[in-house]
PQR file of N, CA, C, O and H, with PARSE charges and radii, in Angstrom:
ATOM      1  N   MET A   1      23.623  -6.338   3.140 -0.4000 1.5000
ATOM      2  CA  MET A   1      22.483  -5.682   4.099 -0.0000 2.0000
ATOM      3  C   MET A   1      22.787  -5.066   5.362  0.5500 1.7000
ATOM      4  O   MET A   1      23.368  -5.691   6.249 -0.5500 1.4000
ATOM      5  N   GLU A   2      22.394  -3.777   5.496 -0.4000 1.5000
ATOM      6  CA  GLU A   2      23.010  -3.157   6.941 -0.0000 2.0000
ATOM      7  C   GLU A   2      22.164  -3.728   7.967  0.5500 1.7000
ATOM      8  O   GLU A   2      21.108  -4.316   7.734 -0.5500 1.4000
ATOM      9  H   GLU A   2      21.922  -3.269   4.776  0.4000 1.0000
ATOM     10  N   ALA A   3      22.658  -3.535   9.094 -0.4000 1.5000
ATOM     11  CA  ALA A   3      22.003  -4.081  10.444 -0.0000 2.0000
ATOM     12  C   ALA A   3      20.832  -3.303  10.514  0.5500 1.7000
ATOM     13  O   ALA A   3      19.757  -3.759  10.905 -0.5500 1.4000
ATOM     14  H   ALA A   3      23.516  -3.057   9.283  0.4000 1.0000
ATOM     15  N   ASP A   4      21.031  -1.986  10.098 -0.4000 1.5000
ATOM     16  CA  ASP A   4      19.810  -0.926  10.598 -0.0000 2.0000
ATOM     17  C   ASP A   4      18.760  -1.503   9.724  0.5500 1.7000
ATOM     18  O   ASP A   4      17.690  -1.347  10.312 -0.5500 1.4000
ATOM     19  H   ASP A   4      21.904  -1.616   9.781  0.4000 1.0000
ATOM     20  N   THR A   5      18.577  -2.102   8.583 -0.4000 1.5000
ATOM     21  CA  THR A   5      17.614  -2.597   7.524 -0.0000 2.0000
ATOM     22  C   THR A   5      16.796  -3.609   8.527  0.5500 1.7000
ATOM     23  O   THR A   5      15.568  -3.693   8.484 -0.5500 1.4000
ATOM     24  H   THR A   5      19.446  -2.229   8.105  0.4000 1.0000
ATOM     25  N   LEU A   6      17.547  -4.311   9.367 -0.4000 1.5000
ATOM     26  CA  LEU A   6      16.789  -5.554  10.197 -0.0000 2.0000
ATOM     27  C   LEU A   6      15.983  -4.865  11.237  0.5500 1.7000
ATOM     28  O   LEU A   6      14.862  -5.284  11.527 -0.5500 1.4000
ATOM     29  H   LEU A   6      18.544  -4.243   9.403  0.4000 1.0000
ATOM     30  N   LYS A   7      16.537  -3.765  11.845 -0.4000 1.5000
ATOM     31  CA  LYS A   7      15.985  -3.331  12.965 -0.0000 2.0000
ATOM     32  C   LYS A   7      14.685  -2.468  12.638  0.5500 1.7000
ATOM     33  O   LYS A   7      13.669  -2.446  13.332 -0.5500 1.4000
ATOM     34  H   LYS A   7      17.448  -3.425  11.610  0.4000 1.0000
ATOM     35  N   ASN A   8      14.910  -1.727  11.399 -0.4000 1.5000
ATOM     36  CA  ASN A   8      13.752  -0.891  11.017 -0.0000 2.0000
ATOM     37  C   ASN A   8      13.333  -0.967   9.505  0.5500 1.7000
ATOM     38  O   ASN A   8      13.531  -0.060   8.697 -0.5500 1.4000
ATOM     39  H   ASN A   8      15.735  -1.745  10.835  0.4000 1.0000
ATOM     40  N   PRO A   9      12.745  -2.135   9.238 -0.5600 1.5000
ATOM     41  CA  PRO A   9      12.348  -2.426   7.948  0.2800 2.0000
ATOM     42  C   PRO A   9      11.608  -1.419   7.082  0.5500 1.7000
ATOM     43  O   PRO A   9      10.811  -0.694   7.676 -0.5500 1.4000
ATOM     44  N   PRO A  10      11.749  -1.261   5.758 -0.5600 1.5000
ATOM     45  CA  PRO A  10      10.968  -0.297   5.209  0.2800 2.0000
ATOM     46  C   PRO A  10       9.721  -0.681   5.179  0.5500 1.7000
ATOM     47  O   PRO A  10       9.359  -1.845   5.353 -0.5500 1.4000
ATOM     48  N   PHE A  11       8.847   0.452   4.912 -0.4000 1.5000
ATOM     49  CA  PHE A  11       7.349   0.499   4.683 -0.0000 2.0000
ATOM     50  C   PHE A  11       7.046   0.273   3.207  0.5500 1.7000
ATOM     51  O   PHE A  11       7.709   0.817   2.324 -0.5500 1.4000
ATOM     52  H   PHE A  11       9.141   1.397   4.770  0.4000 1.0000
ATOM     53  N   ARG A  12       5.944  -0.611   2.949 -0.4000 1.5000
ATOM     54  CA  ARG A  12       5.535  -0.563   1.602 -0.0000 2.0000
ATOM     55  C   ARG A  12       4.194  -0.539   1.411  0.5500 1.7000
ATOM     56  O   ARG A  12       3.431  -1.174   2.137 -0.5500 1.4000
ATOM     57  H   ARG A  12       5.406  -1.052   3.667  0.4000 1.0000
ATOM     58  N   VAL A  13       3.837   0.127   0.513 -0.4000 1.5000
ATOM     59  CA  VAL A  13       2.470   0.371  -0.009 -0.0000 2.0000
ATOM     60  C   VAL A  13       2.219  -0.602  -1.128  0.5500 1.7000
ATOM     61  O   VAL A  13       3.112  -0.658  -1.973 -0.5500 1.4000
ATOM     62  H   VAL A  13       4.458   0.643  -0.077  0.4000 1.0000
ATOM     63  N   LEU A  14       1.154  -1.393  -1.295 -0.4000 1.5000
ATOM     64  CA  LEU A  14       0.837  -2.386  -2.479 -0.0000 2.0000
ATOM     65  C   LEU A  14      -0.662  -1.983  -2.761  0.5500 1.7000
ATOM     66  O   LEU A  14      -1.578  -1.917  -1.941 -0.5500 1.4000
ATOM     67  H   LEU A  14       0.429  -1.348  -0.608  0.4000 1.0000
ATOM     68  N   THR A  15      -0.692  -1.732  -4.096 -0.4000 1.5000
ATOM     69  CA  THR A  15      -1.835  -1.280  -4.685 -0.0000 2.0000
ATOM     70  C   THR A  15      -2.402  -2.587  -5.816  0.5500 1.7000
ATOM     71  O   THR A  15      -1.665  -2.939  -6.737 -0.5500 1.4000
ATOM     72  H   THR A  15       0.052  -1.785  -4.762  0.4000 1.0000
ATOM     73  N   TYR A  16      -3.346  -3.023  -5.672 -0.4000 1.5000
ATOM     74  CA  TYR A  16      -3.857  -4.015  -6.234 -0.0000 2.0000
ATOM     75  C   TYR A  16      -5.406  -3.859  -7.147  0.5500 1.7000
ATOM     76  O   TYR A  16      -6.416  -3.462  -6.565 -0.5500 1.4000
ATOM     77  H   TYR A  16      -3.945  -2.737  -4.924  0.4000 1.0000
ATOM     78  N   ARG A  17      -5.416  -4.183  -8.452 -0.4000 1.5000
ATOM     79  CA  ARG A  17      -6.524  -4.254  -8.999 -0.0000 2.0000
ATOM     80  C   ARG A  17      -7.029  -5.610  -9.722  0.5500 1.7000
ATOM     81  O   ARG A  17      -6.364  -6.255 -10.532 -0.5500 1.4000
ATOM     82  H   ARG A  17      -4.595  -4.505  -8.925  0.4000 1.0000
ATOM     83  N   ASP A  18      -8.071  -5.855  -9.362 -0.4000 1.5000
ATOM     84  CA  ASP A  18      -8.565  -7.534  -9.570 -0.0000 2.0000
ATOM     85  C   ASP A  18      -7.887  -8.438  -9.064  0.5500 1.7000
ATOM     86  O   ASP A  18      -7.809  -9.550  -9.585 -0.5500 1.4000
ATOM     87  H   ASP A  18      -8.611  -5.331  -8.703  0.4000 1.0000
ATOM     88  N   GLY A  19      -7.215  -8.078  -7.842 -0.4000 1.5000
ATOM     89  CA  GLY A  19      -6.340  -9.111  -7.313 -0.0000 2.0000
ATOM     90  C   GLY A  19      -4.763  -9.139  -7.891  0.5500 1.7000
ATOM     91  O   GLY A  19      -3.882  -9.865  -7.431 -0.5500 1.4000
ATOM     92  H   GLY A  19      -7.278  -7.175  -7.419  0.4000 1.0000
ATOM     93  N   GLN A  20      -4.630  -8.357  -8.806 -0.4000 1.5000
ATOM     94  CA  GLN A  20      -3.331  -8.223  -9.331 -0.0000 2.0000
ATOM     95  C   GLN A  20      -2.282  -7.116  -8.756  0.5500 1.7000
ATOM     96  O   GLN A  20      -2.679  -5.953  -8.829 -0.5500 1.4000
ATOM     97  H   GLN A  20      -5.346  -7.767  -9.179  0.4000 1.0000
ATOM     98  N   ASP A  21      -1.250  -7.290  -8.305 -0.4000 1.5000
ATOM     99  CA  ASP A  21      -0.383  -6.164  -7.746 -0.0000 2.0000
ATOM    100  C   ASP A  21      -0.114  -5.188  -9.018  0.5500 1.7000
ATOM    101  O   ASP A  21       0.322  -5.691 -10.053 -0.5500 1.4000
ATOM    102  H   ASP A  21      -0.928  -8.235  -8.246  0.4000 1.0000
ATOM    103  N   VAL A  22      -0.349  -3.922  -8.948 -0.4000 1.5000
ATOM    104  CA  VAL A  22      -0.085  -2.999 -10.104 -0.0000 2.0000
ATOM    105  C   VAL A  22       1.010  -1.973  -9.592  0.5500 1.7000
ATOM    106  O   VAL A  22       1.822  -1.539 -10.409 -0.5500 1.4000
ATOM    107  H   VAL A  22      -0.703  -3.514  -8.107  0.4000 1.0000
ATOM    108  N   ILE A  23       1.059  -1.561  -8.233 -0.4000 1.5000
ATOM    109  CA  ILE A  23       2.211  -0.570  -7.909 -0.0000 2.0000
ATOM    110  C   ILE A  23       2.339  -1.243  -6.580  0.5500 1.7000
ATOM    111  O   ILE A  23       1.460  -1.823  -5.942 -0.5500 1.4000
ATOM    112  H   ILE A  23       0.399  -1.914  -7.570  0.4000 1.0000
ATOM    113  N   ILE A  24       3.873  -1.017  -6.217 -0.4000 1.5000
ATOM    114  CA  ILE A  24       4.479  -1.528  -5.210 -0.0000 2.0000
ATOM    115  C   ILE A  24       5.457  -0.392  -4.708  0.5500 1.7000
ATOM    116  O   ILE A  24       6.532  -0.210  -5.279 -0.5500 1.4000
ATOM    117  H   ILE A  24       4.587  -0.546  -6.736  0.4000 1.0000
ATOM    118  N   GLU A  25       5.086   0.312  -3.705 -0.4000 1.5000
ATOM    119  CA  GLU A  25       6.242   1.442  -3.483 -0.0000 2.0000
ATOM    120  C   GLU A  25       6.915   1.034  -1.936  0.5500 1.7000
ATOM    121  O   GLU A  25       6.281   0.412  -1.083 -0.5500 1.4000
ATOM    122  H   GLU A  25       4.212   0.164  -3.242  0.4000 1.0000
ATOM    123  N   THR A  26       8.019   1.412  -1.803 -0.4000 1.5000
ATOM    124  CA  THR A  26       8.847   1.502  -0.659 -0.0000 2.0000
ATOM    125  C   THR A  26       9.295   2.828  -0.190  0.5500 1.7000
ATOM    126  O   THR A  26       9.993   3.584  -0.866 -0.5500 1.4000
ATOM    127  H   THR A  26       8.534   1.917  -2.496  0.4000 1.0000
ATOM    128  N   VAL A  27       8.849   3.081   1.034 -0.4000 1.5000
ATOM    129  CA  VAL A  27       9.279   4.489   1.818 -0.0000 2.0000
ATOM    130  C   VAL A  27       9.869   3.895   3.122  0.5500 1.7000
ATOM    131  O   VAL A  27       9.664   2.769   3.576 -0.5500 1.4000
ATOM    132  H   VAL A  27       8.282   2.467   1.583  0.4000 1.0000
ATOM    133  N   GLN A  28      10.652   4.892   3.635 -0.4000 1.5000
ATOM    134  CA  GLN A  28      11.497   4.636   4.871 -0.0000 2.0000
ATOM    135  C   GLN A  28      10.775   5.165   6.118  0.5500 1.7000
ATOM    136  O   GLN A  28      11.022   4.593   7.181 -0.5500 1.4000
ATOM    137  H   GLN A  28      10.819   5.807   3.267  0.4000 1.0000
ATOM    138  N   THR A  29       9.995   6.091   6.112 -0.4000 1.5000
ATOM    139  CA  THR A  29       9.391   6.787   7.335 -0.0000 2.0000
ATOM    140  C   THR A  29       7.803   6.385   7.372  0.5500 1.7000
ATOM    141  O   THR A  29       7.161   6.163   6.345 -0.5500 1.4000
ATOM    142  H   THR A  29       9.794   6.555   5.249  0.4000 1.0000
ATOM    143  N   PRO A  30       7.267   6.322   8.666 -0.5600 1.5000
ATOM    144  CA  PRO A  30       5.978   6.266   9.036  0.2800 2.0000
ATOM    145  C   PRO A  30       5.028   7.235   8.280  0.5500 1.7000
ATOM    146  O   PRO A  30       3.958   6.895   7.775 -0.5500 1.4000
ATOM    147  N   GLU A  31       5.590   8.566   8.266 -0.4000 1.5000
ATOM    148  CA  GLU A  31       4.920   9.714   7.661 -0.0000 2.0000
ATOM    149  C   GLU A  31       4.639   9.424   6.150  0.5500 1.7000
ATOM    150  O   GLU A  31       3.565   9.528   5.557 -0.5500 1.4000
ATOM    151  H   GLU A  31       6.460   8.842   8.676  0.4000 1.0000
ATOM    152  N   ALA A  32       5.809   9.050   5.686 -0.4000 1.5000
ATOM    153  CA  ALA A  32       5.688   8.878   4.255 -0.0000 2.0000
ATOM    154  C   ALA A  32       4.799   7.714   3.761  0.5500 1.7000
ATOM    155  O   ALA A  32       4.129   7.751   2.729 -0.5500 1.4000
ATOM    156  H   ALA A  32       6.682   8.965   6.167  0.4000 1.0000
ATOM    157  N   ALA A  33       4.867   6.787   4.529 -0.4000 1.5000
ATOM    158  CA  ALA A  33       4.073   5.704   4.309 -0.0000 2.0000
ATOM    159  C   ALA A  33       2.534   6.054   4.447  0.5500 1.7000
ATOM    160  O   ALA A  33       1.735   5.751   3.560 -0.5500 1.4000
ATOM    161  H   ALA A  33       5.412   6.757   5.367  0.4000 1.0000
ATOM    162  N   GLN A  34       2.223   6.603   5.420 -0.4000 1.5000
ATOM    163  CA  GLN A  34       0.808   7.063   5.691 -0.0000 2.0000
ATOM    164  C   GLN A  34       0.338   8.187   4.372  0.5500 1.7000
ATOM    165  O   GLN A  34      -0.836   8.338   4.033 -0.5500 1.4000
ATOM    166  H   GLN A  34       2.872   6.849   6.141  0.4000 1.0000
ATOM    167  N   ILE A  35       1.210   8.726   3.898 -0.4000 1.5000
ATOM    168  CA  ILE A  35       0.932   9.758   2.851 -0.0000 2.0000
ATOM    169  C   ILE A  35       0.687   8.917   1.480  0.5500 1.7000
ATOM    170  O   ILE A  35      -0.308   9.028   0.764 -0.5500 1.4000
ATOM    171  H   ILE A  35       2.163   8.603   4.174  0.4000 1.0000
ATOM    172  N   ARG A  36       1.844   8.013   1.248 -0.4000 1.5000
ATOM    173  CA  ARG A  36       1.533   7.251   0.085 -0.0000 2.0000
ATOM    174  C   ARG A  36       0.174   6.174   0.135  0.5500 1.7000
ATOM    175  O   ARG A  36      -0.429   5.807  -0.874 -0.5500 1.4000
ATOM    176  H   ARG A  36       2.653   7.923   1.829  0.4000 1.0000
ATOM    177  N   PHE A  37      -0.082   5.858   1.216 -0.4000 1.5000
ATOM    178  CA  PHE A  37      -1.237   5.062   1.373 -0.0000 2.0000
ATOM    179  C   PHE A  37      -2.471   5.796   1.163  0.5500 1.7000
ATOM    180  O   PHE A  37      -3.399   5.384   0.468 -0.5500 1.4000
ATOM    181  H   PHE A  37       0.407   6.156   2.035  0.4000 1.0000
ATOM    182  N   ALA A  38      -2.448   6.891   1.785 -0.4000 1.5000
ATOM    183  CA  ALA A  38      -3.691   8.039   1.642 -0.0000 2.0000
ATOM    184  C   ALA A  38      -3.758   8.039   0.015  0.5500 1.7000
ATOM    185  O   ALA A  38      -4.672   7.476  -0.587 -0.5500 1.4000
ATOM    186  H   ALA A  38      -1.694   7.226   2.349  0.4000 1.0000
ATOM    187  N   SER A  39      -2.787   8.671  -0.581 -0.4000 1.5000
ATOM    188  CA  SER A  39      -2.724   8.783  -2.077 -0.0000 2.0000
ATOM    189  C   SER A  39      -3.179   7.708  -2.927  0.5500 1.7000
ATOM    190  O   SER A  39      -3.944   7.949  -3.862 -0.5500 1.4000
ATOM    191  H   SER A  39      -2.045   9.129  -0.092  0.4000 1.0000
ATOM    192  N   ALA A  40      -2.734   6.441  -2.654 -0.4000 1.5000
ATOM    193  CA  ALA A  40      -3.011   5.367  -3.473 -0.0000 2.0000
ATOM    194  C   ALA A  40      -4.586   5.042  -3.232  0.5500 1.7000
ATOM    195  O   ALA A  40      -5.336   4.799  -4.177 -0.5500 1.4000
ATOM    196  H   ALA A  40      -2.113   6.246  -1.895  0.4000 1.0000
ATOM    197  N   VAL A  41      -5.024   5.062  -1.850 -0.4000 1.5000
ATOM    198  CA  VAL A  41      -6.653   5.147  -1.833 -0.0000 2.0000
ATOM    199  C   VAL A  41      -7.400   6.265  -2.606  0.5500 1.7000
ATOM    200  O   VAL A  41      -8.361   5.989  -3.323 -0.5500 1.4000
ATOM    201  H   VAL A  41      -4.414   5.261  -1.082  0.4000 1.0000
ATOM    202  N   ASP A  42      -7.013   7.343  -2.472 -0.4000 1.5000
ATOM    203  CA  ASP A  42      -7.838   8.346  -3.288 -0.0000 2.0000
ATOM    204  C   ASP A  42      -7.587   8.169  -4.825  0.5500 1.7000
ATOM    205  O   ASP A  42      -8.476   8.517  -5.603 -0.5500 1.4000
ATOM    206  H   ASP A  42      -6.232   7.568  -1.889  0.4000 1.0000
ATOM    207  N   LEU A  43      -6.439   7.653  -5.284 -0.4000 1.5000
ATOM    208  CA  LEU A  43      -6.431   7.270  -6.697 -0.0000 2.0000
ATOM    209  C   LEU A  43      -7.247   6.204  -7.045  0.5500 1.7000
ATOM    210  O   LEU A  43      -7.805   6.296  -8.138 -0.5500 1.4000
ATOM    211  H   LEU A  43      -5.717   7.369  -4.653  0.4000 1.0000
ATOM    212  N   CYS A  44      -7.437   5.269  -6.413 -0.4000 1.5000
ATOM    213  CA  CYS A  44      -8.291   3.974  -6.552 -0.0000 2.0000
ATOM    214  C   CYS A  44      -9.670   4.471  -6.499  0.5500 1.7000
ATOM    215  O   CYS A  44     -10.422   4.006  -7.355 -0.5500 1.4000
ATOM    216  H   CYS A  44      -6.983   5.194  -5.525  0.4000 1.0000
ATOM    217  N   ARG A  45     -10.117   5.246  -5.743 -0.4000 1.5000
ATOM    218  CA  ARG A  45     -11.252   5.705  -5.500 -0.0000 2.0000
ATOM    219  C   ARG A  45     -11.898   6.674  -6.936  0.5500 1.7000
ATOM    220  O   ARG A  45     -13.092   6.939  -7.075 -0.5500 1.4000
ATOM    221  H   ARG A  45      -9.506   5.624  -5.047  0.4000 1.0000
ATOM    222  N   THR A  46     -10.946   7.036  -7.770 -0.4000 1.5000
ATOM    223  CA  THR A  46     -11.063   7.715  -8.946 -0.0000 2.0000
ATOM    224  C   THR A  46     -11.143   6.754 -10.107  0.5500 1.7000
ATOM    225  O   THR A  46     -11.557   7.161 -11.192 -0.5500 1.4000
ATOM    226  H   THR A  46      -9.975   6.821  -7.657  0.4000 1.0000
ATOM    227  N   ARG A  47     -10.786   5.559  -9.944 -0.4000 1.5000
ATOM    228  CA  ARG A  47     -10.595   4.680 -11.088 -0.0000 2.0000
ATOM    229  C   ARG A  47     -12.061   4.049 -11.480  0.5500 1.7000
ATOM    230  O   ARG A  47     -13.117   4.283 -10.892 -0.5500 1.4000
ATOM    231  H   ARG A  47     -10.450   5.229  -9.062  0.4000 1.0000
ATOM    232  N   ASP A  48     -11.919   3.410 -12.327 -0.4000 1.5000
ATOM    233  CA  ASP A  48     -13.139   2.495 -13.160 -0.0000 2.0000
ATOM    234  C   ASP A  48     -13.593   1.716 -11.892  0.5500 1.7000
ATOM    235  O   ASP A  48     -12.762   1.198 -11.146 -0.5500 1.4000
ATOM    236  H   ASP A  48     -11.061   3.220 -12.805  0.4000 1.0000
ATOM    237  N   ASP A  49     -15.098   1.637 -11.638 -0.4000 1.5000
ATOM    238  CA  ASP A  49     -15.803   1.064 -10.653 -0.0000 2.0000
ATOM    239  C   ASP A  49     -15.997  -0.365 -11.049  0.5500 1.7000
ATOM    240  O   ASP A  49     -16.502  -1.135 -10.231 -0.5500 1.4000
ATOM    241  H   ASP A  49     -15.773   2.058 -12.244  0.4000 1.0000
ATOM    242  N   ALA A  50     -15.653  -0.769 -12.191 -0.4000 1.5000
ATOM    243  CA  ALA A  50     -16.085  -2.017 -12.648 -0.0000 2.0000
ATOM    244  C   ALA A  50     -14.867  -2.986 -12.277  0.5500 1.7000
ATOM    245  O   ALA A  50     -14.744  -4.093 -12.801 -0.5500 1.4000
ATOM    246  H   ALA A  50     -15.243  -0.144 -12.855  0.4000 1.0000
ATOM    247  N   HIS A  51     -14.101  -2.544 -11.460 -0.4000 1.5000
ATOM    248  CA  HIS A  51     -12.833  -3.282 -10.920 -0.0000 2.0000
ATOM    249  C   HIS A  51     -12.711  -3.403  -9.604  0.5500 1.7000
ATOM    250  O   HIS A  51     -13.227  -2.471  -8.987 -0.5500 1.4000
ATOM    251  H   HIS A  51     -14.201  -1.644 -11.034  0.4000 1.0000
ATOM    252  N   THR A  52     -12.166  -4.294  -8.907 -0.4000 1.5000
ATOM    253  CA  THR A  52     -12.134  -4.149  -7.371 -0.0000 2.0000
ATOM    254  C   THR A  52     -10.557  -3.692  -7.285  0.5500 1.7000
ATOM    255  O   THR A  52      -9.628  -4.085  -7.990 -0.5500 1.4000
ATOM    256  H   THR A  52     -11.746  -5.051  -9.408  0.4000 1.0000
ATOM    257  N   HIS A  53     -10.537  -2.780  -6.249 -0.4000 1.5000
ATOM    258  CA  HIS A  53      -9.302  -2.269  -5.989 -0.0000 2.0000
ATOM    259  C   HIS A  53      -8.910  -2.608  -4.480  0.5500 1.7000
ATOM    260  O   HIS A  53      -9.789  -2.895  -3.667 -0.5500 1.4000
ATOM    261  H   HIS A  53     -11.292  -2.461  -5.675  0.4000 1.0000
ATOM    262  N   ARG A  54      -7.664  -2.570  -4.161 -0.4000 1.5000
ATOM    263  CA  ARG A  54      -7.245  -2.885  -2.642 -0.0000 2.0000
ATOM    264  C   ARG A  54      -5.797  -2.215  -2.534  0.5500 1.7000
ATOM    265  O   ARG A  54      -4.975  -2.346  -3.441 -0.5500 1.4000
ATOM    266  H   ARG A  54      -6.950  -2.337  -4.821  0.4000 1.0000
ATOM    267  N   VAL A  55      -5.555  -1.545  -1.456 -0.4000 1.5000
ATOM    268  CA  VAL A  55      -4.419  -1.099  -0.900 -0.0000 2.0000
ATOM    269  C   VAL A  55      -4.166  -1.418   0.382  0.5500 1.7000
ATOM    270  O   VAL A  55      -4.936  -1.231   1.324 -0.5500 1.4000
ATOM    271  H   VAL A  55      -6.222  -1.439  -0.719  0.4000 1.0000
ATOM    272  N   GLU A  56      -2.913  -1.977   0.435 -0.4000 1.5000
ATOM    273  CA  GLU A  56      -2.020  -2.294   1.756 -0.0000 2.0000
ATOM    274  C   GLU A  56      -0.915  -1.691   2.171  0.5500 1.7000
ATOM    275  O   GLU A  56       0.007  -1.412   1.404 -0.5500 1.4000
ATOM    276  H   GLU A  56      -2.287  -2.129  -0.330  0.4000 1.0000
ATOM    277  N   LEU A  57      -0.915  -1.439   3.423 -0.4000 1.5000
ATOM    278  CA  LEU A  57       0.237  -0.823   4.140 -0.0000 2.0000
ATOM    279  C   LEU A  57       1.183  -1.609   4.714  0.5500 1.7000
ATOM    280  O   LEU A  57       0.637  -1.764   5.806 -0.5500 1.4000
ATOM    281  H   LEU A  57      -1.664  -1.665   4.045  0.4000 1.0000
ATOM    282  N   TRP A  58       2.126  -2.176   4.781 -0.4000 1.5000
ATOM    283  CA  TRP A  58       3.107  -3.084   5.504 -0.0000 2.0000
ATOM    284  C   TRP A  58       4.266  -2.380   6.048  0.5500 1.7000
ATOM    285  O   TRP A  58       4.855  -1.478   5.452 -0.5500 1.4000
ATOM    286  H   TRP A  58       2.570  -2.050   3.894  0.4000 1.0000
ATOM    287  N   HIS A  59       4.547  -2.797   7.125 -0.4000 1.5000
ATOM    288  CA  HIS A  59       5.858  -2.599   7.771 -0.0000 2.0000
ATOM    289  C   HIS A  59       6.511  -3.889   8.028  0.5500 1.7000
ATOM    290  O   HIS A  59       6.062  -4.761   8.772 -0.5500 1.4000
ATOM    291  H   HIS A  59       4.068  -3.529   7.609  0.4000 1.0000
ATOM    292  N   GLY A  60       7.758  -3.952   7.262 -0.4000 1.5000
ATOM    293  CA  GLY A  60       8.371  -5.566   7.315 -0.0000 2.0000
ATOM    294  C   GLY A  60       7.296  -6.419   6.963  0.5500 1.7000
ATOM    295  O   GLY A  60       6.725  -6.344   5.874 -0.5500 1.4000
ATOM    296  H   GLY A  60       8.122  -3.244   6.658  0.4000 1.0000
ATOM    297  N   GLN A  61       6.965  -7.339   7.976 -0.4000 1.5000
ATOM    298  CA  GLN A  61       6.014  -8.420   7.505 -0.0000 2.0000
ATOM    299  C   GLN A  61       4.564  -8.302   8.249  0.5500 1.7000
ATOM    300  O   GLN A  61       3.804  -9.269   8.294 -0.5500 1.4000
ATOM    301  H   GLN A  61       7.428  -7.400   8.860  0.4000 1.0000
ATOM    302  N   GLU A  62       4.266  -7.122   8.790 -0.4000 1.5000
ATOM    303  CA  GLU A  62       3.321  -6.853   9.461 -0.0000 2.0000
ATOM    304  C   GLU A  62       2.448  -5.886   8.584  0.5500 1.7000
ATOM    305  O   GLU A  62       2.868  -4.827   8.118 -0.5500 1.4000
ATOM    306  H   GLU A  62       4.883  -6.336   8.753  0.4000 1.0000
ATOM    307  N   LEU A  63       1.181  -6.386   8.418 -0.4000 1.5000
ATOM    308  CA  LEU A  63       0.206  -5.504   7.672 -0.0000 2.0000
ATOM    309  C   LEU A  63      -0.452  -4.460   8.687  0.5500 1.7000
ATOM    310  O   LEU A  63      -0.991  -4.847   9.724 -0.5500 1.4000
ATOM    311  H   LEU A  63       0.841  -7.246   8.796  0.4000 1.0000
ATOM    312  N   LEU A  64      -0.390  -3.359   8.391 -0.4000 1.5000
ATOM    313  CA  LEU A  64      -0.834  -2.170   9.000 -0.0000 2.0000
ATOM    314  C   LEU A  64      -2.267  -1.586   9.098  0.5500 1.7000
ATOM    315  O   LEU A  64      -2.927  -1.328  10.105 -0.5500 1.4000
ATOM    316  H   LEU A  64       0.048  -3.045   7.549  0.4000 1.0000
ATOM    317  N   GLU A  65      -2.581  -1.441   7.748 -0.4000 1.5000
ATOM    318  CA  GLU A  65      -3.567  -1.018   7.317 -0.0000 2.0000
ATOM    319  C   GLU A  65      -4.098  -1.613   5.827  0.5500 1.7000
ATOM    320  O   GLU A  65      -3.312  -1.957   4.944 -0.5500 1.4000
ATOM    321  H   GLU A  65      -2.045  -1.650   6.931  0.4000 1.0000
ATOM    322  N   MET A  66      -5.460  -1.670   5.710 -0.4000 1.5000
ATOM    323  CA  MET A  66      -6.083  -2.212   4.161 -0.0000 2.0000
ATOM    324  C   MET A  66      -7.149  -1.374   3.921  0.5500 1.7000
ATOM    325  O   MET A  66      -8.054  -1.143   4.724 -0.5500 1.4000
ATOM    326  H   MET A  66      -6.098  -1.391   6.427  0.4000 1.0000
ATOM    327  N   TRP A  67      -7.038  -0.920   2.806 -0.4000 1.5000
ATOM    328  CA  TRP A  67      -8.506  -0.697   2.334 -0.0000 2.0000
ATOM    329  C   TRP A  67      -8.903  -1.315   0.832  0.5500 1.7000
ATOM    330  O   TRP A  67      -8.214  -1.498  -0.171 -0.5500 1.4000
ATOM    331  H   TRP A  67      -6.303  -1.108   2.154  0.4000 1.0000
ATOM    332  N   ARG A  68     -10.203  -1.535   1.094 -0.4000 1.5000
ATOM    333  CA  ARG A  68     -10.602  -2.379   0.010 -0.0000 2.0000
ATOM    334  C   ARG A  68     -12.013  -1.724  -0.816  0.5500 1.7000
ATOM    335  O   ARG A  68     -13.074  -1.508  -0.229 -0.5500 1.4000
ATOM    336  H   ARG A  68     -10.763  -1.385   1.909  0.4000 1.0000
ATOM    337  N   GLY A  69     -11.822  -1.504  -2.051 -0.4000 1.5000
ATOM    338  CA  GLY A  69     -12.827  -0.722  -2.901 -0.0000 2.0000
ATOM    339  C   GLY A  69     -13.558  -1.829  -3.634  0.5500 1.7000
ATOM    340  O   GLY A  69     -12.957  -2.498  -4.475 -0.5500 1.4000
ATOM    341  H   GLY A  69     -10.960  -1.680  -2.528  0.4000 1.0000
ATOM    342  N   GLU A  70     -14.888  -2.056  -3.334 -0.4000 1.5000
ATOM    343  CA  GLU A  70     -15.689  -3.277  -4.085 -0.0000 2.0000
ATOM    344  C   GLU A  70     -16.442  -2.845  -4.937  0.5500 1.7000
ATOM    345  O   GLU A  70     -16.947  -1.726  -4.845 -0.5500 1.4000
ATOM    346  H   GLU A  70     -15.376  -1.512  -2.652  0.4000 1.0000
ATOM    347  N   THR A  71     -16.685  -3.761  -6.057 -0.4000 1.5000
ATOM    348  CA  THR A  71     -17.767  -3.586  -7.006 -0.0000 2.0000
ATOM    349  C   THR A  71     -19.066  -3.866  -6.433  0.5500 1.7000
ATOM    350  O   THR A  71     -19.214  -4.672  -5.514 -0.5500 1.4000
ATOM    351  H   THR A  71     -16.275  -4.670  -6.132  0.4000 1.0000
ATOM    352  N   ASP A  72     -20.085  -3.155  -7.007 -0.4000 1.5000
ATOM    353  CA  ASP A  72     -21.382  -3.532  -6.639 -0.0000 2.0000
ATOM    354  C   ASP A  72     -22.062  -4.744  -7.003  0.5500 1.7000
ATOM    355  O   ASP A  72     -23.210  -4.950  -6.608 -0.5500 1.4000
ATOM    356  H   ASP A  72     -19.964  -2.501  -7.753  0.4000 1.0000
TER
END
């Protein structure tokens, strides 16, 4: 493990369907993280409404953003 990894941990975008993680993506920059987060939310919005969807954006151990699509 490089020292830089500890100072600047990667960003992770996690996508869940019905509480199960289905996609986990790791990116290195805040810009890429925001793009991937927005893309994952857009993708979930086009999916089957019979399922719950959630997207989380993490930086290291810190949750930065979360989107939750609920069923009616």
